[in-house]
N, C-alpha and C positions, 0 to 999 in steps of 0.2 A: 354304338361307338365305344371303343375302349377308353382306358384312363387318359386323363389330361397329361400329356407328356411335359408340359411346361412346369409342372409342380415337382420340384426337386427336394424341397425342405419345408416341413410343416411344424408350426408351433401349436402344441396342445395345451389348453388351460385346464388345470385341475380344479377341484372343488374346495381345497383347503381342509382345515380340521373338521372332525366329525361333530356335528351338532344335531339336536333333534330337528328333523325335517330335511336334513341333507347328510346322508350317511354313506356307508361304503358301497352302496349300489353305484355311485358315481366313480368310485375307485375301480370297480369292476368294469364299468363302461370305458373309462380312460385306459385301463390296461389292455382291454380287447382292441381298442382303437389304435393304440401305439403298435401292437403286434400286426394289426391289419395293414398299417401304413408301411411298416418296415418290410413286410412280405413283398411289397412292390418295389423295393430297392430305394425307397424315399427316406431321407434323413428325418428323424424325429427329435424335436427339442421340446422339453416339457417343463412347465412351471407348476409347482404345487408346494405348499408349505407343510404338508402332513408327513411326518417321518415314519408313521406306523404302518404304512400300506405297501402293497406290492407295486403299486403304480409308480412310486418314487424309488424303486430298486434300480441300481445301475444297469441291470440287464434289460430293462424295459425300453430304454431310449438311448439315442446317441449322446445327448447332453441333457442332464437333469439339473434343474435349478430349484433348490429348496429355499425359496425366497417368499417374502410376504406377497399376497396377491394384490398388487397395486400397479397403477400405471407407471410409477417410477421403476419398479422391477421390470415391467414390459419393455420400457425404453432401454434399460441397461442390457437386456437380452438381445434386443434388435440391433443395438450398436455392436455388440460382441459377435452377432451372427447376421451380417448383412445379406447372407444367402437365403434367409427365410422368405419363401414366396407366399405362403398362405397361413391363416390361423383357423383352427377348428375349435369353436367355443361351445359346441353342443354336448360335450361329454362331461362337463364339470358343473352340472346343475345350474341353479340360479346365480350362484357366485360367479361362475365363468361368464354367463351371459351378461350380467350387470357390468363386469369388468370390461368385457368386449365393447359394450355400448359406451362406457365412459371413455375408452381409448378412441372410439369412433368420433365421439363429440369433440375430443381434444385434437382430432386430426392426426393421431399417431399412426394409424394404418396407412393413410395417404402419404405421410412424411417418409415412411420407410418402404413404400411400394408393396405393401402386404395386402392380399385380398382375403375376404371371409369366404370359407367354404362350409357346406353343410347346412347353411341357413342364410337368410339375408336380413339386414338390419330392419327393413320394413316389416318383415314377419314378426320379429321380436317386438317391435313397437306396437304393431296392431294387436298382438295377443296379450301384451302386458298392459297397454293403455285401455282400461275398461270402456271408455267412451268410444274410441275408434273401433274396438272389437264389437261393441253393441251395434254400431252403425253398419259395420260390414255384414253382420248376421241378418240385419233387417234387409239390406240390399240383396242378399242371395236367398232370401226367403227361408232362413232357418229359424225356427221358433226360439224365443228366449223368455226368461221370466221378466215380469214388469220390473224395471230397474232404472235408477237415475244416478248420474255421477254427482259427486259432492266434493267440493274443495274448501268448504267453509262450514263452520259450526251452524251458522244461521240457515244456510241452504239445507243442511241435514235435518233441521227441525221441521222445515216446510215439507220435505219429502216424507218424513215419518207421519206427519199429519195426513198427507195425501194417501199413503199406502195402508196405514194401520199396522198393528202388530200381529204375529211375530215378524221380525225383519232380520235380514242378514246384512252385516257390514263386512265388506271385503276390501282391504287396502290394495292398491296397485303396486306392482314390482316387489312382491315379497314371496317367500317360499315357506312351505310347510304350514300354510295357514296363519303365518305370523300376524297378529293384530286382528284377525277375523273373529267375529262373534255372532251369536244369535241373540237378538234382543226380544225377550218375551214381554217385558213390562216397561211402560213409559218411564218409570223412575230410574231404570238402568241405562236409558238411552244416552244421556249426556256423557256419562263416564265412558261408555264403550265407543261412542263416536270419537271422542277425544283420543282414546287409545289407538283407534284405527287410523286417524289422520296422522298421529305421531309415528306409527309403525311404517307408513308408506314413505319411501325416500322422496317422493314428489308431493307428499301431503294430499293425496287424492284417494277417495274410497268410492266403491260402488255400493249403493244401498238397494237391495232387491227384496222382493216379496219372498218370504221363506216358504220353500216347497216341502214342508215337514211331512214325513211319511211317504214321500215319493221314492221310487226305487232308483238306485244309482248304478250306472254302467260306465266302463271305460273300454276304448278300443285302442290298440297299438297299430300304427300304420307305418309303412315305408313307401317312399316314392322316388323314382329315378328321374333323370332330366328329360327322358322321353315321355314323361307323364304316366308311366306304368305305376299303379298303386296296388299294394297287397295289404290285406288286414292280417296281421300276424296272430292276434289273439283277442278274444272278447273276455272281459272280466266283469263279474257281477259282484256288487257289494251286498253281503248278507244284511248288513246294517243299512237302514234306509237313509235318505238325505238328512243332513244335520250332524253327521259324524265325519270328520276328515278321512279321506280314503286311506291315508297312512295309518289311521287308527281303526280302520274297519276290517272285519273278517271278510276276505274276498275269495271268490270261487271262479275257477276257469275250467272249461268254457262256461258262458252264461247259462244258468239253469232254468230260469222261470220266464224266459222271453219267447213270445210267439215268433215264428219265422218271419211273418210279415213285418213285425216291428224291427226285428234284427236287420232285415234288408233295408228298412228306412234308415236305421242308425248308420249302416254302412254307407248308404248314399250321402247322408248328411256329412259324415266324417270325411269322405273323399272330397265332397264339394268344399268343405271348410278348408281342408289342407291345400286344395288347388287355388283357393281364393286368397290365401294370406301371403303369397309371394312365390316367386319362381325359384325354388331351391330343391336340391336332392338330399334326402336324409330321412330321419325318423320323426314321428309325431305321436302325441298322446292326446286323445279327445275324450272328454267326460260329458255324459248326458244324464238327465233325470227323466224318468218315465212314470207317468201317473199309475197308481196301483189298481186302477179299475179296468173294465173291459175295453175302454176307449184307448188305453195305452198312449196317451198324449206324450209327445217328446219335447223336451226343452234342452237346448245346448247350454252347458255350464262353462266349459273353458277348453282351450286347446294349447298345448305346450309344444313349440317347434324345436324340440330337443329330446334326447333320451331322458326318461323320467325315472322316478322311483319304481313305477310299474314296469318299465322296460326290462329291468333286471329280472323281475318276477316272471314276466311274459317269456323272456329268453329261456329261463330255467324250466318253465312250465311246458314249453313247446319244443325245446331243443334247437330253436332258431336263434342264432346269436345276433340280436338286433344291432348292438353297437358296432360289431365287426362289419356287418353288411352295410349299415348306414355310413360307415367311414369309407367303404369302397365306393358307395354311390357319390359321396362328397368329392372323391377323387376323379369322378367322371364316368365310372362304369355304369352300365345299365343292368337291371336285375337279371335279364335273360343271358347275360354274359358271365354271371357268377354261378358257382356250384352250391348246392345244398350241402352244408358242412357236415351233416350227419350221414347222409347216404353216399356222399362224394360222387354220385353218378347222375343225380337229377338237378334241375335248375333251381336257382334261388327265387325265380319268378313263380312262386307257388304259395298257397296258404296252408299252413300246417293243419293237420287233422289229429285230434286227440282221441285216443281210445281209452282214456283214463280221466280222472278228475283231480284237480289240485285245489288245495285249500291253504290260504295264507292267514296266519294269526299273528298280530303284532305282539311284541314283548315289551312290557312297561317296567319301570323301576321306581314306582311311587314311594317305596319304602326309603329311598335315599333323600326324599324331599318332604321332611316332616311338616305336616300341616298343609300339604298341597291339595288343591282341588282335584279330586280323582275322577270327576265326571268327564266324559268324552264329549267333544264338540268340534268346532271348526278349526281349532288350533291343534296341530298334531302334538302328541305327548309321548309317543312310544319311542324307544331307543333301539329297537331291533325287530326282527321278525323271523318266523319259521314257515316252512312250507311242507305240507304232507301230500304225497302222491298215492292215490289208490284207485281201484277199479270202480268205486262208487263214492258218492259224496260222503257217506257215513264212514267209510274206511279212511278216506283222506282227512276228514275232520278229526277222527280219533288219532291218527298218526301225527297231525299237527299239534294236538293238545299234549301228546306224549313227548313232543320235541321241545316244549317250552321250558322245561327244567324249573318247574315251580312246585315240585313235590306232588304232582298229580299224576295218576296213571292213565288218564284219559277222561272221558266224560263220565261222571258218576262212578258207581261201583267201586269206590275206594274209601268210603267212610268219611270223606272230607267235605261233603256237600252241606249246603245250608238247610236248616229244618224249621226256621222261624218264619211264619207266614208274612208278618209285617216287613221283615228284613228282605225277603225274596221280592215282594211287591215293590219295595223301594229300589232295590237293585235293578229290577226290570225297568222301572220308570226312569231312573237316572243312570244311563249306560255308564258302566265303569269297566275296568280291565277284566273282571271275571264274569261278565254277562254271558259269555259263551258256555260257562259251567252252570250259571244260575238258571238258564232256560231248562236244562235237564232237571235241576232240583225242583223247579216249579211243576214240571210234568210229574215227577215222582211224588210230589205232594198232592197231586190230583187237581191242580188249577187247570181249568179247561183251556184248550188251545185257542179258542175264540177270545178269551180274556187276555192271554199272553199276546196274541196278535193285536188286540185293541190297544194294549199298553205300548208294545215295542214297535208296532207296524212292520215287523219282520214277516216276509211272505209266508203264507200258510204252508207252502211246499216244504220249506226248510223245517218248520215246526213239526210237520208230519214225519219227516225223516228222524227227528229227535224222538218223537213218540214211539216209532217202530223200535228204536234202540231200547227204550225203557220197557216195552212189552216183552222183548226178547230177554232182558235182564230178569224180569219177574218169572219168566218161563224156566230159565236155567236154574234159578234159585230153588226150584222144586226138587232138583236132583242132587245127588252126591257124586263124588268123583268116580265111584264104582258103578253108578247107574246112568250117567249122562250119555244119551245117544250120540252117535257120531254126527248125525245131521245137525244137531243143535250146536255141537262144538265147532263144526265147520262154518255154520252160519255166523256164529259169534266172531270167529276169526275173520271171515269175509267182511264183516261189518266193522272190523278194526279193534275189537275189544282185546286188551292185553291179557296174557296169561294171569297176571296179577289180579286183574279185575274179575276174571272168571273164577279165580280161586276165592276172591272176596265174596262172590255171589253164593258159592257153595260151602264157604267156611272151611277151606283146606289151604294147603301151601301152594305157592307158585310152582315149585319144583314138581309137585304131584300133577298139576295141569300140564306141565311141559312133558312129563313122562307119558301121560295119557295121550297127548298129541302124537308123540313118537310112536306109541303102540298102535294108534289108529291110523297112522300114515297121514296125518293132517299137517303137512309140512309147507313152509313158505316156498313159493316159487318166485323167480326173479324175471321181470319183464323189461324190455328195452323201451327207453324214451326215444322214439325214432322219427318224429315229426310227420309221419305219413301213415299212421295206423297199420303198419306192417305191409303196406302196398309195395314198397321197395325195400331192399335189404339195407339195414343200417350198418355202417362201418365203425361207428363210435360206441364203445361200451359204457352206456349210461343207464343205470338200472334203478328200478324201484321194486318193492316186494308186494306180493298179494297171496291170496289162497284160492285154489281152484278145485272144483269137483273133478274127479277123474274122468278121463275120456276113454271110451271103450272102442278098440279097433275091431275090424271085421273078424279077425282071428280070435277075438275074446280077450286079448291082452289089454290091460288098463294102465294108463299113465297120466301124469300131469306134465304140462308143457313148460319146461324151465329154459329160459332163453340165455341164461348166464352160463357160458361154457367155461369150465375150469381147465386151465392149462397145467402143464407139468413143470412150469418155471418156478424158481424159488420166489416167494411173495412176502411182501411186508404190508401190513395194514397201518394206516395213520388215522387216528381218531381225531375228528375235527372238534371245534370249540362250541358248536351249536349257535344259538342266537346271540347277537351282540347285546351286551348290557353294560351298565356302569361297573367297572372293575374287570370286565373281560370283553375286550373289544376286538377290533380289526387286527391288532398286533399279533394275536395268537393265530389268526388266519395266515398272516405273513409267514409265521414260523412253520405252520403246517405245509404251506405251498413249497417252502424251501426244503422242508424235510422230504417231501415227495420227490422233488427234483434231485436231491442228493442220493436218495435210495435208488433212483433210476440210474444215476451215474455209477453206483456200486453193482449194477447188474441185476437188481431185483425188479420183479413185476410189482408195480405200486398200486395199492387199493386205498381209496379215500372213502371214509364214511362221514357224512355231514348233512345237515338239514337246513342250512342258512342260505336262502336264495340270493343274498346280496353280494356274495363274495367270490373271489377268484378260486378258492379251493373247490367250489362246486361247479367250476367250469368243466364242460364235458371233455376237454383235452388237457387238463392239468395232470391228472394221474392216469395210469394205464386203464384203470377201471374206477368208475365212480358209482357208489351206492348212495342215492339220495334218500336217506333213511334217518329216522330219529336216532340221536346218540343216546340210546335207551337200551338197557341191558339185553332184553329179549331179542331185539333186532340185531344187535351187534353179535350176540352169541350165535344166532342162526347163520349170519354171514361167515363167521369164523369156521363154523362146522362145515359150511359149503366150500369155502376157499382153502381151508387148511394152510394158513400162512406160517412162515418161520417164527413170526412173532408180531406183536402189536406195539406201536410207538404211542405212548400216552403223555410224554412230557412236553409236547408241543401245543396241545389243545387246551391249555389253561386248566382250571379246576374241573371243568366238565369231564375231560378225559381222565384226569387224576382220580376222580371219585370212583371210576370203574376199575381202578387198578387192583383193589382188594379182591373183587369178584373174579376178575380175570385170573389172578394168581391162584385163588381157591379152586377154580375150574381147570387148573393146569395149563393155562395159556401163557406162553412166554412173553414177558414184558421186556421190550428192547431197551437197553440202557440201564439206568438206575433201577434197582429192584424195588418191589412193593415194600419190603421191610424198611429200606432206607427212606422211601417216601413217607412211610408211616412214622418213622423215628423223627423226622423233621416236623411233622404235623402234631405229634403227641408232645405237648409242651413239657410234660414230666420227663419223658424219656430223653427229650432233646437237652433239657438242662442238666440231666445226669451226664450226658456226653460232654457238654461244655465244662462241667466241673472236672471231669476226667482230663480234658485237654487244657485245663487251667486258663480258661478264657472267661473274662468277667461278663456278667449279665445282671440286669436290675433285680433286686430282691423280688421274689414272687411266691405265689402259692396257687393251688388249684382248688376250685370249689365246684360242687355240683348242686348246692342248695343255697338259699339266701342266708340261712343260719351260718353255714360254713364260711360264706363270703364275709359276713359281719365279724366273725371271730378272727379271720385272717387280717381284716383291716386294722385290728388292734396291734398286730405285729409289724405291719408293713408301712404305716404312716401315709396319710393323704398328701398330695393328690394320688389317686390310683387310676391305672389304665386297665379297663376290663376288655378281655378279648376272648371270643368263643373259638373253639378249635374247628378245623376243616371249613374255613370260609374264605371267600375271595373278595378283594376290594374293600377290606376293612368292615365287612358286614357286621353290624351289632357292636362295633368297638366304640368305647366312650371313655372320656376322662371324668371321674367323679371327685368331688371335693369334700363330701361328708357322708355320714351313714345313711341319711334319708335318701339322698340321690343314689347311693350304692344299692340299697334294698329295692328301690323302684326299678332301676335298670336291670338288676339280676332277675327279678320276678318277670318283667316283660320279656327278657331274653329267653328264659327257660320256657315261657309260654309259646314263643315262636319257634325255638329250636330245642324241643324237649330232649332230655338225656344228654345234653352237651356238657363237655368239661370246659369250665370257664377259667381262664388264666387271669389272675390279678397280679399286676406288678406295680412297683413304685414308679410313678411317672417322673422321669428326670427333667424337671422343670428347667427351661432355658438351655437344654442341650442342643448341639448341632446334630443334624441327621445326615447320614451318608449311606450309599449303597454300592455294592460291587457285583458285577456279573462275571462269571468265569466258566471255562470249559475244563472238564476233568476226565481223564480216562481210567481212573482208579489208582494211577501211579503218579501221573504228572498233572500239574495244574497251570493253566494260563489265564490270567485275569484280563478279560477283554475291555473292561472299563470300570473306573471308580468315579462316582458322581457325588457331588455335594449339593444338598438341598439349600435353597436360599431361605425358605421358611424354616422356623424352628421345629424341633422335634414335637410331634403332637398333631401336625397336619399330615394326612395320609400321603404316602410317597407319590400316588397317582395324581394328587392335587397340588403337588409342590413344583415350583420352578426348580429344575435341577441342572447344575452345570457340569460339563465334562471338559477337561479334567477339573478337580476341585479348585476353588479359588483362594481359600485361606486355611488349608490344613497344613500344619508343619510336617517336617520330615519324620519326627518321632511318631506322630499320629498316623501318617501314611504307612509307615513300616508296620505298625500294629494291625492296620486294616489288611495289609498284604499277608502278614503272618496268620491272622485269624482266618482269612479266606482259604489259604492253603490247608490249614489244619482241619477246618470244618468240611471242606470239599472231600478231603481224604478220609476224615472220620466218618462221614456219611456214605463212604464207598460210592461216591457219585460217578456215574458214567454218562456224560453229556453235559447239560447246562445246569448252573446253579446261580441263584441270586441271594445275596446276604445283605441285611439291613442293619445299620449301626447307629448308636447314639453316642456322641462324644461330649464328655463333661470333664472339666479339669484335666485335660490331656489324657484321659483314660477312655479307651474305646470299648463300649459295651455292645453286646449282641442283642438286637431286638428280635430278629427271626431269620430263618434260612429256608429257601424254597428250592429244592433240587429239580428244577424244571425251567422251561423257557419263561422269561418274565416279560412284563409290559415294556421294559426298557431295552430289550435286546435289539429290536429293529432300529431304535433311535441311535444306539451305539454303532450298529453296523453302518448306518447312513453317515453318521458323523465321521467315522474313521475310514469309510470306503472299503470295508472288509466283509466277506460273506460268512459271518460267524455261525449262522444256523446250518449252513452247508457243512462246515467243519465239524460242528457238534454232532450232527446226524451221522456222519461217517465214523465218528468216535463211538457213538451209541451202537452202531452196527458192527463194531469190532473191525472195521475195514482199515482204520488208521489209528495211530497214537497221536496225542497232542503234539509230540515232538516232530511229527512228519510235516507239519505245516510251516510255511515261511510267513510269519505274521509281520505285516508292514503297515501299521495304522498311520493315516495321514490326516492331520488336523492342524491348521494354523489358528492360533487363538483359542477361542472357547465355543462350544455348542451348548445352547440352553434349551432344555425341553420345557415348553410352556403349556400348562393345562388350559383347556377351553371349556367353558361352562355353558349350560343351556338354561340358566335361571330365568331368562325372559319368558319361558313357557309357564313358569310358576311364580307369578308376581308377588304372592304373599308369603313366600318361603324365606326363612332366615338364610342369608347367604354366607353365614359364618362357616369356616372350615375347621375340621377336626379329624379324628382318626378314621372316620368312615368316608370313603371316596365319593365324590359328587360330580367330577368332571366327565364329559362325554367324549372328549377328544383332546388332541394336542397338536401343537405346531413346533417347528424347530427354528431357532434364531442363532445365527452365527455372528460372533463379535470378535474384533481383532484383539481387544484388550479390555481390562476392567474399568478403563476411563470412559467407556462407551455410555452414552446417556441412557440407553434402554436398560443396561445392567444397573446403573445407578438408581433408576426409578424403581425397578423390581426390588432392589435391596432395601430401599428406603420404606417400601410398603410391606415388608416381609411379615410383620406381626399384626397387620391391620385386621385380618379376618380370622385370626386364631380364636377358636372357641373350644369349649369342652364338648 
């Protein structure tokens, strides 16, 4: 049966600001969903308070409301749009589901005649209410862990006495494992039970027997209203039970599962989905499996919505789960829809993978000094990367190379641990770097049986690691002139980077690259086609690998490269890699708009990125997508293959910018602002020479490379001092110090973590007002797209400040200085494209803090507030397609827009919440006010100094 023709207008609820546990994978789902609905000629109305994302771009829906996610906002929208027939709450994570339930309880949907699609309320209630869920599983004969519901402190004590330790406490109606914990010792129980009861909005927890060491699996399902069900993807957690799936290294398809058990998991998952309610859409089911030959199965939970893993499963298989789930919610059946990749087969199929994917989370513990870095049931990661390879080893290596934590892969880079006690401790208490520590343990000679006993990681994975180390030892016996081709090819097939192979043989990366070229060991590109090449894919979505040559009957030898290079003029856009604090979804927004603008200018667009959560890695955003690490070797091989006109680096944050020097050195054209100009802005010394020449004031400063130099400088500059390393993002390592002891301590620590860095020491302008401007420049003309004033004083990182657009109390004299300085600096840096400049204002003088000739964190916010496609314009300027004067700028904003940072401190209860020069927020929301008398503005202004710290 085709779509439900009674649906003419749909409300989609987004997931709000990005927090740990609910990130841009829901933005990706919402974006896909909106496109999917509009393809059907149905109106889309969208509510989301997050200005940094593509989802809230005016092009995504017919009406977008950047409003707080509350029932008050829902009522306002329903009054404004009485034509809304249906609401789709399954694309916005737990936030959207909880809001939908609240609206249901208040009778709002009934009052306005709106029905739920994609899920039913019973399904949400059954899956979220741990008691109902447990009763259901018992009824349908699906095994569960011994567990009891607890709504009081006293009942919790009784359950603990009955079950014994270790125990797991899971609060109802929370996301990202909020409030969940494993209790090993009775003395910790009272505290953790109280925390769990407080975290649950209904003050209810499930206490269950901990299945420590059991293996964990997830299945992604889709069902239509005819009860057709397909399993899109099986995902295995390399980490056993006890670590939240969002913090686990996961592998697809499942690697260590017997076929019999896999079939049982399928049957259970389908039975569970059919039992929780009569709805059409997506579902995510999690299981634990005992690690012995019995392979006992226990169901953990089911989520009747797209989940964090749905984005991963979509990118892993090429099957767009959110898009198809939306069509099913509109009434279609799976057999009526097309496979989006082949365009010729049906969507009623289960993808087949002829490759392996590995997801590794990306943490940011360095931003939370004193945080508990061990991994457990509460999710702590802020982003993730995905590697695709022909083997687990290759995919694992590519994922570790994508993390951007100054590692070149597993081992073979001189950065591993070599202390036995430290390695054992890190294996025992899983932390962010356990993926590397396993390799270090094997290199040290710790037996696999011991590693398995400590970590409970399946022996199959450990043997894969061991094979890598054996190969490393073998290659280390050779030099660059004696290494046989078969070893070089095997190392590349197992994912070792040229840099790692160079480290093994004690030579340069460039020598290994030259050796590869001479031996014809070249990357080939393969399609992600959902069907293991059984049908022809129409969508160019690639990953790289290495293949042995195939010999034809006539004796000719070749390797099979599936990426066909066209003769069109091409542009490569470098993505921003994994999300982290300081570089989040806003750069993905800029990359997507850059791709679309380059398409409009007639270029074939090529995207390189490794973040599975985002719209830039959707298979139909760019003309060609290379799902590869944003890592020099991979990028250079793609450039050699595609031969683009140039590469855009200024949209992908610091990730892409860091590669500008190498691109320039290798003769690759950088589109827009040149590397020299980018370097001039980053090099504090050169930049201040430019400011002196332009007669623009800046705080007194000096540059130090040692603690002694810093101490000598302090005598000239006067405390307080602001210390800033060069070439960092998100204020990494920045600190305000007030005496020599603090100065020495911080400088020594900084130079230990970022050796060889030039540190800038400048006099901190105590009590100054901070402001920033974003502008577009074509080398001759400058247009300021927005000037924002921070509510917090100077000293709080701009990403952590509440910022108002336009400024709320800067006089005309100060505003004129800001405008003049912006024009002079943009032209002085020979900017072509975007630039962001930050100012400190004291005694009516405007000082320059820094300038970044690239897309900034605030560009999406300004574009949403003014309703203007600024990244589109800036990209056309970068490409030389337009001058700034060609555009008809027409910003529209009544009153003020305020960018409000959102923090995830709840995940790190013991961390100091004070704000300073280093960024700590994970996301942001936008607030519109009519005037400065607004209560919300007054409250923000009155608290502006509360959290300021050094």
